[in-house]
PDB file of N, CA, C and O in Angstrom:
ATOM      1  N   MET A   1      -2.647  -8.751  23.704  1.00  0.00           N
ATOM      2  CA  MET A   1      -3.017  -7.365  23.486  1.00  0.00           C
ATOM      3  C   MET A   1      -1.773  -6.513  23.216  1.00  0.00           C
ATOM      4  O   MET A   1      -1.797  -5.629  22.359  1.00  0.00           O
ATOM      5  N   ALA A   2      -0.708  -6.777  23.934  1.00  0.00           N
ATOM      6  CA  ALA A   2       0.526  -6.006  23.744  1.00  0.00           C
ATOM      7  C   ALA A   2       1.095  -6.210  22.345  1.00  0.00           C
ATOM      8  O   ALA A   2       1.632  -5.274  21.753  1.00  0.00           O
ATOM      9  N   ARG A   3       0.983  -7.432  21.806  1.00  0.00           N
ATOM     10  CA  ARG A   3       1.491  -7.694  20.452  1.00  0.00           C
ATOM     11  C   ARG A   3       0.712  -6.897  19.420  1.00  0.00           C
ATOM     12  O   ARG A   3       1.294  -6.381  18.466  1.00  0.00           O
ATOM     13  N   VAL A   4      -0.600  -6.793  19.601  1.00  0.00           N
ATOM     14  CA  VAL A   4      -1.434  -6.031  18.670  1.00  0.00           C
ATOM     15  C   VAL A   4      -1.058  -4.559  18.719  1.00  0.00           C
ATOM     16  O   VAL A   4      -0.911  -3.922  17.676  1.00  0.00           O
ATOM     17  N   LEU A   5      -0.901  -4.012  19.914  1.00  0.00           N
ATOM     18  CA  LEU A   5      -0.530  -2.606  20.047  1.00  0.00           C
ATOM     19  C   LEU A   5       0.861  -2.336  19.478  1.00  0.00           C
ATOM     20  O   LEU A   5       1.091  -1.292  18.868  1.00  0.00           O
ATOM     21  N   ALA A   6       1.786  -3.272  19.676  1.00  0.00           N
ATOM     22  CA  ALA A   6       3.133  -3.100  19.135  1.00  0.00           C
ATOM     23  C   ALA A   6       3.103  -3.100  17.611  1.00  0.00           C
ATOM     24  O   ALA A   6       3.796  -2.302  16.980  1.00  0.00           O
ATOM     25  N   MET A   7       2.313  -3.978  17.018  1.00  0.00           N
ATOM     26  CA  MET A   7       2.205  -4.020  15.557  1.00  0.00           C
ATOM     27  C   MET A   7       1.532  -2.759  15.044  1.00  0.00           C
ATOM     28  O   MET A   7       1.942  -2.210  14.021  1.00  0.00           O
ATOM     29  N   TRP A   8       0.515  -2.299  15.736  1.00  0.00           N
ATOM     30  CA  TRP A   8      -0.226  -1.108  15.321  1.00  0.00           C
ATOM     31  C   TRP A   8       0.655   0.136  15.393  1.00  0.00           C
ATOM     32  O   TRP A   8       0.496   1.054  14.588  1.00  0.00           O
ATOM     33  N   ALA A   9       1.580   0.174  16.346  1.00  0.00           N
ATOM     34  CA  ALA A   9       2.429   1.342  16.548  1.00  0.00           C
ATOM     35  C   ALA A   9       3.573   1.425  15.535  1.00  0.00           C
ATOM     36  O   ALA A   9       4.178   2.485  15.376  1.00  0.00           O
ATOM     37  N   ARG A  10       3.874   0.322  14.852  1.00  0.00           N
ATOM     38  CA  ARG A  10       4.960   0.346  13.870  1.00  0.00           C
ATOM     39  C   ARG A  10       4.574   1.205  12.674  1.00  0.00           C
ATOM     40  O   ARG A  10       3.406   1.224  12.288  1.00  0.00           O
ATOM     41  N   PRO A  11       5.528   1.918  12.078  1.00  0.00           N
ATOM     42  CA  PRO A  11       5.223   2.712  10.883  1.00  0.00           C
ATOM     43  C   PRO A  11       4.791   1.813   9.730  1.00  0.00           C
ATOM     44  O   PRO A  11       5.161   0.641   9.669  1.00  0.00           O
ATOM     45  N   ARG A  12       4.004   2.377   8.820  1.00  0.00           N
ATOM     46  CA  ARG A  12       3.463   1.596   7.708  1.00  0.00           C
ATOM     47  C   ARG A  12       4.572   0.995   6.835  1.00  0.00           C
ATOM     48  O   ARG A  12       4.428  -0.125   6.346  1.00  0.00           O
ATOM     49  N   ASN A  13       5.675   1.728   6.633  1.00  0.00           N
ATOM     50  CA  ASN A  13       6.724   1.187   5.767  1.00  0.00           C
ATOM     51  C   ASN A  13       7.398  -0.043   6.380  1.00  0.00           C
ATOM     52  O   ASN A  13       7.960  -0.855   5.645  1.00  0.00           O
ATOM     53  N   ARG A  14       7.357  -0.200   7.691  1.00  0.00           N
ATOM     54  CA  ARG A  14       7.904  -1.410   8.322  1.00  0.00           C
ATOM     55  C   ARG A  14       6.912  -2.556   8.294  1.00  0.00           C
ATOM     56  O   ARG A  14       7.279  -3.696   8.577  1.00  0.00           O
ATOM     57  N   LYS A  15       5.640  -2.269   7.952  1.00  0.00           N
ATOM     58  CA  LYS A  15       4.611  -3.300   7.852  1.00  0.00           C
ATOM     59  C   LYS A  15       4.225  -3.549   6.395  1.00  0.00           C
ATOM     60  O   LYS A  15       3.192  -4.164   6.131  1.00  0.00           O
ATOM     61  N   ALA A  16       5.032  -3.085   5.453  1.00  0.00           N
ATOM     62  CA  ALA A  16       4.674  -3.135   4.037  1.00  0.00           C
ATOM     63  C   ALA A  16       4.374  -4.557   3.573  1.00  0.00           C
ATOM     64  O   ALA A  16       3.513  -4.753   2.716  1.00  0.00           O
ATOM     65  N   ASP A  17       5.062  -5.543   4.118  1.00  0.00           N
ATOM     66  CA  ASP A  17       4.822  -6.922   3.694  1.00  0.00           C
ATOM     67  C   ASP A  17       3.467  -7.439   4.156  1.00  0.00           C
ATOM     68  O   ASP A  17       3.020  -8.479   3.674  1.00  0.00           O
ATOM     69  N   LEU A  18       2.804  -6.752   5.067  1.00  0.00           N
ATOM     70  CA  LEU A  18       1.493  -7.187   5.552  1.00  0.00           C
ATOM     71  C   LEU A  18       0.353  -6.648   4.694  1.00  0.00           C
ATOM     72  O   LEU A  18      -0.771  -7.143   4.777  1.00  0.00           O
ATOM     73  N   TYR A  19       0.635  -5.633   3.866  1.00  0.00           N
ATOM     74  CA  TYR A  19      -0.396  -5.024   3.029  1.00  0.00           C
ATOM     75  C   TYR A  19      -0.415  -5.687   1.655  1.00  0.00           C
ATOM     76  O   TYR A  19       0.638  -6.067   1.143  1.00  0.00           O
ATOM     77  N   PRO A  20      -1.598  -5.833   1.049  1.00  0.00           N
ATOM     78  CA  PRO A  20      -1.655  -6.390  -0.305  1.00  0.00           C
ATOM     79  C   PRO A  20      -1.081  -5.390  -1.312  1.00  0.00           C
ATOM     80  O   PRO A  20      -1.009  -4.196  -1.019  1.00  0.00           O
ATOM     81  N   PRO A  21      -0.672  -5.862  -2.492  1.00  0.00           N
ATOM     82  CA  PRO A  21      -0.156  -4.929  -3.498  1.00  0.00           C
ATOM     83  C   PRO A  21      -1.268  -4.001  -3.975  1.00  0.00           C
ATOM     84  O   PRO A  21      -2.436  -4.388  -3.965  1.00  0.00           O
ATOM     85  N   PRO A  22      -0.925  -2.785  -4.392  1.00  0.00           N
ATOM     86  CA  PRO A  22      -1.949  -1.854  -4.865  1.00  0.00           C
ATOM     87  C   PRO A  22      -2.629  -2.389  -6.121  1.00  0.00           C
ATOM     88  O   PRO A  22      -1.993  -3.029  -6.958  1.00  0.00           O
ATOM     89  N   LEU A  23      -3.902  -2.125  -6.241  1.00  0.00           N
ATOM     90  CA  LEU A  23      -4.664  -2.602  -7.391  1.00  0.00           C
ATOM     91  C   LEU A  23      -4.591  -1.594  -8.531  1.00  0.00           C
ATOM     92  O   LEU A  23      -4.390  -0.402  -8.300  1.00  0.00           O
ATOM     93  N   GLY A  24      -4.753  -2.066  -9.740  1.00  0.00           N
ATOM     94  CA  GLY A  24      -4.852  -1.189 -10.896  1.00  0.00           C
ATOM     95  C   GLY A  24      -3.505  -0.747 -11.439  1.00  0.00           C
ATOM     96  O   GLY A  24      -2.458  -1.044 -10.863  1.00  0.00           O
ATOM     97  N   PRO A  25      -3.546  -0.029 -12.563  1.00  0.00           N
ATOM     98  CA  PRO A  25      -2.315   0.417 -13.217  1.00  0.00           C
ATOM     99  C   PRO A  25      -1.696   1.618 -12.509  1.00  0.00           C
ATOM    100  O   PRO A  25      -2.337   2.279 -11.691  1.00  0.00           O
ATOM    101  N   GLU A  26      -0.466   1.878 -12.837  1.00  0.00           N
ATOM    102  CA  GLU A  26       0.194   3.086 -12.342  1.00  0.00           C
ATOM    103  C   GLU A  26      -0.456   4.300 -12.989  1.00  0.00           C
ATOM    104  O   GLU A  26      -1.140   4.174 -14.005  1.00  0.00           O
ATOM    105  N   ARG A  27      -0.250   5.450 -12.418  1.00  0.00           N
ATOM    106  CA  ARG A  27      -0.906   6.678 -12.895  1.00  0.00           C
ATOM    107  C   ARG A  27      -0.564   6.996 -14.354  1.00  0.00           C
ATOM    108  O   ARG A  27      -1.466   7.275 -15.143  1.00  0.00           O
ATOM    109  N   ALA A  28       0.712   6.959 -14.724  1.00  0.00           N
ATOM    110  CA  ALA A  28       1.112   7.296 -16.094  1.00  0.00           C
ATOM    111  C   ALA A  28       0.487   6.329 -17.094  1.00  0.00           C
ATOM    112  O   ALA A  28       0.007   6.741 -18.150  1.00  0.00           O
ATOM    113  N   GLU A  29       0.495   5.042 -16.757  1.00  0.00           N
ATOM    114  CA  GLU A  29      -0.087   4.030 -17.637  1.00  0.00           C
ATOM    115  C   GLU A  29      -1.589   4.249 -17.791  1.00  0.00           C
ATOM    116  O   GLU A  29      -2.126   4.104 -18.889  1.00  0.00           O
ATOM    117  N   MET A  30      -2.265   4.594 -16.712  1.00  0.00           N
ATOM    118  CA  MET A  30      -3.707   4.823 -16.755  1.00  0.00           C
ATOM    119  C   MET A  30      -4.035   6.040 -17.620  1.00  0.00           C
ATOM    120  O   MET A  30      -4.965   5.995 -18.425  1.00  0.00           O
ATOM    121  N   LEU A  31      -3.275   7.129 -17.458  1.00  0.00           N
ATOM    122  CA  LEU A  31      -3.535   8.333 -18.244  1.00  0.00           C
ATOM    123  C   LEU A  31      -3.289   8.094 -19.729  1.00  0.00           C
ATOM    124  O   LEU A  31      -4.010   8.635 -20.566  1.00  0.00           O
ATOM    125  N   MET A  32      -2.284   7.292 -20.068  1.00  0.00           N
ATOM    126  CA  MET A  32      -2.041   6.978 -21.478  1.00  0.00           C
ATOM    127  C   MET A  32      -3.185   6.144 -22.035  1.00  0.00           C
ATOM    128  O   MET A  32      -3.599   6.357 -23.175  1.00  0.00           O
ATOM    129  N   ALA A  33      -3.706   5.203 -21.259  1.00  0.00           N
ATOM    130  CA  ALA A  33      -4.811   4.366 -21.716  1.00  0.00           C
ATOM    131  C   ALA A  33      -6.084   5.182 -21.911  1.00  0.00           C
ATOM    132  O   ALA A  33      -6.900   4.865 -22.778  1.00  0.00           O
ATOM    133  N   LEU A  34      -6.257   6.230 -21.111  1.00  0.00           N
ATOM    134  CA  LEU A  34      -7.445   7.078 -21.222  1.00  0.00           C
ATOM    135  C   LEU A  34      -7.250   8.219 -22.219  1.00  0.00           C
ATOM    136  O   LEU A  34      -8.163   9.012 -22.446  1.00  0.00           O
ATOM    137  N   ASN A  35      -6.058   8.299 -22.815  1.00  0.00           N
ATOM    138  CA  ASN A  35      -5.729   9.358 -23.784  1.00  0.00           C
ATOM    139  C   ASN A  35      -5.907  10.747 -23.190  1.00  0.00           C
ATOM    140  O   ASN A  35      -6.469  11.635 -23.830  1.00  0.00           O
ATOM    141  N   LEU A  36      -5.431  10.929 -21.975  1.00  0.00           N
ATOM    142  CA  LEU A  36      -5.510  12.247 -21.334  1.00  0.00           C
ATOM    143  C   LEU A  36      -4.171  12.938 -21.360  1.00  0.00           C
ATOM    144  O   LEU A  36      -4.045  14.058 -20.866  1.00  0.00           O
TER     145      LEU A  36
END
């Protein structure tokens, strides 16, 4: 239980390797594709 709480308390940037990469294109690329 202590390990879970310790992991949960860490800031998101220190847990970045645990998160999947963001899906989809970057904002600028998406806006160019949509001609906006």
